[in-house]
N, CA, C and O atoms as a MOPAC input file, in Angstrom:
PM7 MOZYME 1SCF
protein

 N     37.38800 1   179.08500 1    81.11500 1
 C     37.54100 1   179.51400 1    80.09400 1
 C     39.04700 1   180.35000 1    79.94400 1
 O     40.14600 1   179.86800 1    80.21900 1
 N     38.75000 1   181.88600 1    79.37700 1
 C     39.62800 1   182.56700 1    79.74500 1
 C     40.18600 1   183.05100 1    81.27600 1
 O     41.39900 1   183.11300 1    81.47500 1
 N     39.35500 1   183.33800 1    82.18000 1
 C     39.56100 1   183.55700 1    83.96200 1
 C     40.21900 1   182.22000 1    84.10900 1
 O     41.30200 1   182.38600 1    84.66900 1
 N     39.99100 1   180.93000 1    83.82300 1
 C     40.94600 1   179.44900 1    84.63600 1
 C     42.15700 1   179.85100 1    83.70700 1
 O     43.24700 1   179.66700 1    84.24800 1
 N     42.19900 1   180.31400 1    82.54300 1
 C     43.71400 1   180.41200 1    81.94700 1
 C     44.45500 1   181.43800 1    82.71300 1
 O     45.55300 1   181.11600 1    83.16700 1
 N     43.99200 1   182.65100 1    82.92100 1
 C     44.65700 1   183.25600 1    83.45000 1
 C     45.04200 1   183.26200 1    84.82900 1
 O     46.01500 1   183.88400 1    85.25600 1
 N     44.31700 1   182.60700 1    85.48000 1
 C     44.60100 1   181.84800 1    86.82100 1
 C     45.33100 1   180.92500 1    87.02500 1
 O     45.47900 1   180.46400 1    88.15700 1
 N     45.87400 1   180.50900 1    86.08600 1
 C     46.55800 1   179.38200 1    86.38400 1
 C     48.22200 1   179.49400 1    86.87300 1
 O     48.76300 1   180.52500 1    86.47300 1
 N     48.79600 1   178.88500 1    87.40600 1
 C     50.08300 1   179.19100 1    88.02600 1
 C     51.15100 1   178.99900 1    86.67900 1
 O     52.36900 1   179.04300 1    86.84700 1
 N     50.72800 1   178.85100 1    85.75800 1
 C     51.71900 1   179.17900 1    84.67500 1
 C     52.02800 1   180.69100 1    84.28100 1
 O     53.07100 1   181.34200 1    84.22900 1
 N     50.14200 1   181.09700 1    83.91800 1
 C     49.99900 1   182.26800 1    83.72300 1
 C     50.62600 1   183.32500 1    84.38300 1
 O     51.35800 1   184.13000 1    83.80800 1
 N     50.30300 1   183.35200 1    85.83200 1
 C     50.93800 1   184.28400 1    86.89200 1
 C     52.28100 1   184.00100 1    87.06900 1
 O     52.79400 1   184.91400 1    87.71600 1
 N     53.02800 1   183.18800 1    86.79600 1
 C     54.03600 1   183.06300 1    86.82100 1
 C     54.71500 1   183.91000 1    85.25400 1
 O     55.87400 1   184.32300 1    85.22600 1
 N     54.09700 1   183.99600 1    84.48100 1
 C     54.61300 1   184.71300 1    83.12900 1
 C     54.20700 1   186.09500 1    83.19300 1
 O     54.75900 1   186.94600 1    82.49600 1
 N     53.06300 1   186.42000 1    84.17100 1
 C     52.92500 1   187.79600 1    84.72300 1
 C     53.43500 1   188.55600 1    85.27100 1
 O     53.47300 1   189.76200 1    85.02800 1
 N     54.09300 1   187.77000 1    86.41100 1
 C     55.13000 1   188.17400 1    87.45400 1
 C     56.61800 1   188.40300 1    86.59400 1
 O     57.34700 1   189.26100 1    87.09200 1
 N     57.07400 1   187.79300 1    85.48900 1
 C     58.11900 1   187.96800 1    84.70800 1
 C     58.10000 1   189.20900 1    84.05400 1
 O     58.99300 1   190.04000 1    84.22400 1
 N     57.19600 1   189.37400 1    83.36000 1
 C     56.71600 1   190.37300 1    82.37700 1
 C     56.77700 1   191.88100 1    83.53400 1
 O     57.39900 1   192.89700 1    83.22600 1
 N     56.19200 1   191.76600 1    84.53000 1
 C     56.45100 1   193.02600 1    85.39300 1
 C     57.76600 1   193.39200 1    85.94400 1
 O     58.07700 1   194.55800 1    86.18600 1
 N     58.69200 1   192.16600 1    86.17800 1
 C     59.88900 1   192.41700 1    86.86400 1
 C     60.65000 1   192.83200 1    85.63200 1
 O     61.59700 1   193.60600 1    85.77100 1
 N     60.28100 1   192.33300 1    84.30100 1
 C     61.00300 1   193.12900 1    83.07000 1
 C     60.79200 1   194.79700 1    83.35300 1
 O     61.56100 1   195.74400 1    83.52100 1
 N     59.82800 1   194.68100 1    83.32600 1
 C     59.07800 1   196.22200 1    83.15300 1
 C     59.87900 1   197.11800 1    84.68200 1
 O     60.08700 1   198.32900 1    84.76000 1
 N     60.12000 1   196.31100 1    85.49300 1
 C     61.10000 1   196.81900 1    86.23900 1
 C     62.36400 1   197.37900 1    86.20600 1
 O     62.75600 1   198.47200 1    86.61500 1
 N     63.05000 1   196.30300 1    85.55900 1
 C     64.56300 1   196.43900 1    85.16200 1
 C     64.46500 1   197.38600 1    84.37800 1
 O     65.04100 1   198.45000 1    84.60600 1
 N     63.84100 1   197.22100 1    83.47600 1
 C     63.87100 1   198.24800 1    82.08100 1
 C     63.27400 1   199.82600 1    82.16600 1
 O     63.33900 1   200.65900 1    81.26200 1
 N     62.87000 1   199.94500 1    83.06600 1
 C     62.10000 1   201.12000 1    83.54500 1
 C     63.02300 1   202.17000 1    83.09300 1
 O     64.13600 1   201.89200 1    83.53900 1
 N     63.05700 1   203.40000 1    82.31300 1
 C     63.82800 1   204.16400 1    82.09900 1
 C     65.21800 1   203.89600 1    81.05100 1
 O     66.26700 1   204.49600 1    80.81500 1
 N     64.63300 1   202.78100 1    80.64200 1
 C     66.18000 1   202.50100 1    79.66200 1
 C     65.42000 1   202.55600 1    78.18900 1
 O     64.22300 1   202.83200 1    78.11200 1
 N     66.12500 1   202.30600 1    77.19000 1
 C     65.53300 1   202.82100 1    75.67800 1
 C     65.20200 1   201.19100 1    75.35000 1
 O     65.20600 1   200.90600 1    74.15300 1
 N     65.02000 1   200.50100 1    75.95400 1
 C     64.40700 1   198.95900 1    75.59300 1
 C     63.33200 1   199.10800 1    76.06800 1
 O     63.06500 1   199.34300 1    77.24600 1
 N     62.30100 1   198.92500 1    74.77500 1
 C     60.85400 1   198.72500 1    75.80500 1
 C     60.37800 1   197.24100 1    75.36700 1
 O     61.15400 1   196.59100 1    74.66600 1
 N     58.91700 1   196.57500 1    75.81600 1
 C     58.61200 1   195.80400 1    75.56000 1
 C     57.40100 1   195.83900 1    74.49600 1
 O     56.61600 1   196.78600 1    74.44700 1
 N     57.30900 1   194.50700 1    73.49200 1
 C     56.72700 1   194.64900 1    72.28800 1
 C     55.26100 1   194.98200 1    72.77900 1
 O     54.75400 1   194.41800 1    73.74900 1
 N     54.57400 1   196.03200 1    71.95700 1
 C     53.17800 1   196.19000 1    72.04100 1
 C     52.67900 1   195.75100 1    70.72000 1
 O     53.36300 1   195.52700 1    69.72100 1
 N     51.18300 1   195.64300 1    70.86900 1
 C     50.54500 1   195.03400 1    69.40800 1
 C     48.89700 1   196.01500 1    69.60000 1
 O     48.08000 1   195.90200 1    70.51400 1
 N     48.86100 1   196.59200 1    68.84300 1
 C     47.44800 1   197.37800 1    68.39500 1
 C     46.70400 1   196.42300 1    67.32900 1
 O     47.35300 1   195.69000 1    66.58400 1
 N     45.36400 1   196.48200 1    67.31100 1
 C     44.79700 1   195.80600 1    66.40700 1
 C     43.47900 1   197.01000 1    65.93000 1
 O     42.63500 1   197.46400 1    66.70300 1
 N     43.58600 1   197.25900 1    64.78700 1
 C     42.35500 1   198.25500 1    64.03900 1
 C     41.82200 1   197.96800 1    63.42700 1
 O     42.52600 1   197.33000 1    62.64400 1
 N     40.51200 1   197.95700 1    63.00600 1
 C     39.73900 1   197.91600 1    62.07300 1
 C     38.13800 1   197.97300 1    62.05700 1
 O     37.62800 1   198.40600 1    63.09000 1
 N     37.53500 1   197.70700 1    61.32800 1
 C     36.20800 1   197.60000 1    61.33400 1
 C     35.40800 1   196.65200 1    61.56400 1
 O     35.76100 1   195.57200 1    61.09000 1
 N     34.39300 1   196.66800 1    62.15900 1
 C     33.89100 1   195.27400 1    62.67300 1
 C     33.20500 1   194.16500 1    62.29800 1
 O     32.22600 1   194.14500 1    61.55100 1
 N     33.69700 1   193.30000 1    62.79000 1
 C     34.03000 1   192.10900 1    62.54700 1
 C     34.60400 1   191.43300 1    60.98000 1
 O     34.21700 1   190.73700 1    60.04100 1
 N     35.88400 1   192.24800 1    61.51100 1
 C     37.08900 1   191.61300 1    60.27100 1
 C     37.83400 1   190.80000 1    60.81100 1
 O     38.75400 1   190.37300 1    60.11300 1
 N     37.73400 1   190.38100 1    61.99000 1
 C     39.08000 1   189.29400 1    62.53900 1
 C     39.89700 1   190.21300 1    63.27100 1
 O     41.03200 1   190.14900 1    62.79800 1
 N     39.83100 1   191.15100 1    64.33400 1
 C     40.56800 1   191.39900 1    65.02100 1
 C     40.97700 1   190.74800 1    66.08000 1
 O     42.07900 1   190.84900 1    66.62000 1
 N     39.98300 1   189.99200 1    66.42300 1
 C     39.83800 1   189.01600 1    67.68100 1
 C     40.25200 1   187.87700 1    67.35000 1
 O     40.90400 1   187.29100 1    68.21500 1
 N     40.06900 1   187.27700 1    66.22700 1
 C     40.83100 1   186.31000 1    65.77700 1
 C     42.05100 1   186.40100 1    65.92200 1
 O     42.60000 1   185.53800 1    66.60600 1
 N     42.86200 1   187.48800 1    65.31500 1
 C     44.25600 1   187.71000 1    65.02300 1
 C     44.77200 1   187.67800 1    66.47900 1
 O     45.73600 1   186.94900 1    66.70900 1
 N     44.20000 1   188.43200 1    67.53700 1
 C     44.96700 1   188.39400 1    68.80000 1
 C     44.94400 1   187.17500 1    69.25000 1
 O     46.01600 1   186.66200 1    69.57300 1
 N     43.57400 1   186.35100 1    69.38600 1
 C     43.39800 1   184.69600 1    69.44800 1
 C     44.55500 1   184.30000 1    69.15700 1
 O     45.29100 1   183.93400 1    70.07300 1
 N     44.94800 1   184.27800 1    67.97900 1
 C     46.06700 1   183.49900 1    66.95600 1
 C     47.30500 1   183.83200 1    67.59900 1
 O     47.99300 1   182.81800 1    67.71800 1
 N     47.94300 1   185.01700 1    68.13200 1
 C     48.88000 1   185.42200 1    68.38200 1
 C     49.43100 1   185.11600 1    69.80000 1
 O     50.58600 1   184.80900 1    70.09500 1
 N     48.28500 1   185.27600 1    70.66500 1
 C     48.06400 1   184.94500 1    72.47100 1
 C     47.84900 1   183.74200 1    72.49700 1
 O     48.57600 1   183.19600 1    73.32800 1
 N     46.95900 1   182.82300 1    71.79800 1
 C     46.98100 1   181.46800 1    72.22200 1
 C     45.79400 1   181.35600 1    73.09500 1
 O     45.61100 1   180.23300 1    73.56500 1
 N     44.82000 1   182.42200 1    73.45900 1
 C     44.02900 1   182.76200 1    74.47400 1
 C     42.59700 1   182.89600 1    73.74300 1
 O     42.49600 1   183.60000 1    72.73800 1
 N     41.66200 1   182.30600 1    74.19700 1
 C     40.51900 1   182.35700 1    73.78500 1
 C     39.65900 1   183.79900 1    74.42100 1
 O     39.29600 1   183.93000 1    75.59000 1
 N     39.46800 1   184.77000 1    73.33500 1
 C     38.54300 1   185.59500 1    74.03300 1
 C     37.17900 1   185.81800 1    74.06700 1
 O     36.50500 1   185.71500 1    73.04200 1
 N     36.56400 1   186.19900 1    75.44700 1
 C     35.49300 1   186.27700 1    75.33100 1
 C     34.32400 1   186.77600 1    74.32000 1
 O     34.61000 1   187.79900 1    73.69800 1
 N     33.05600 1   186.20900 1    74.06600 1
 C     32.47000 1   186.70200 1    73.19400 1
 C     30.96400 1   186.43900 1    73.67600 1
 O     30.45700 1   185.81300 1    74.60700 1
 N     30.41000 1   187.33100 1    72.44200 1
 C     29.07600 1   187.28200 1    72.91500 1
 C     28.22500 1   187.69200 1    71.75500 1
 O     28.41700 1   188.76800 1    71.18800 1
 N     27.11700 1   186.70200 1    71.32500 1
 C     26.18800 1   187.35400 1    70.08200 1
 C     25.93500 1   188.98800 1    70.08000 1
 O     25.76700 1   189.79900 1    70.99100 1
 N     25.98300 1   189.10100 1    68.65300 1
 C     25.58500 1   190.85800 1    68.69800 1
 C     26.05500 1   191.64100 1    69.16200 1
 O     25.61600 1   192.78600 1    69.05500 1
 N     27.38400 1   191.28300 1    70.02700 1
 C     28.23000 1   192.29500 1    70.66000 1
 C     29.46100 1   192.24000 1    70.03700 1
 O     29.80200 1   191.35800 1    69.24900 1
 N     30.28200 1   193.40200 1    70.47200 1
 C     31.94200 1   193.20800 1    70.24100 1
 C     32.70900 1   192.60300 1    71.35200 1
 O     32.23200 1   192.51500 1    72.48400 1
 N     34.04700 1   192.13300 1    70.99900 1
 C     34.47400 1   191.32700 1    72.17300 1
 C     35.48200 1   192.70000 1    72.82200 1
 O     36.10200 1   193.43600 1    72.05300 1
 N     35.50000 1   192.81100 1    73.77100 1
 C     36.02700 1   194.04400 1    75.01600 1
 C     36.54600 1   193.32800 1    75.87200 1
 O     35.94400 1   192.59400 1    76.65600 1
 N     37.70400 1   193.48800 1    75.78400 1
 C     38.50900 1   192.53100 1    76.73100 1
 C     39.90500 1   192.96200 1    76.90300 1
 O     40.71000 1   192.60300 1    76.04400 1
 N     40.39200 1   193.83400 1    78.09900 1
 C     41.70000 1   194.36800 1    78.10600 1
 C     42.65100 1   193.26300 1    78.22300 1
 O     42.37200 1   192.46600 1    79.11900 1
 N     43.72600 1   193.01000 1    77.52900 1
 C     45.06200 1   192.18000 1    77.56100 1
 C     45.98400 1   192.63200 1    77.82600 1
 O     46.16300 1   193.75300 1    77.35100 1
 N     47.03400 1   192.07800 1    78.67200 1
 C     48.02900 1   192.69200 1    78.84400 1
 C     49.06800 1   191.02600 1    78.69100 1
 O     50.29400 1   191.05100 1    78.79700 1

């Protein structure tokens, strides 16, 4: 699921490209976009992140989604 997707060749290539952009832009006024999702429990924060990223986040019954994303 998530682990398999993040370990794919495509994902590794994208993460390497992001790291390279951060190196190049370090100290510049240009920054990479960042997203913060805030809200009460069970209001759809994870669903918003899944819709934006296209990655299904791990979930368990009766618990919050806790998954750092880059």
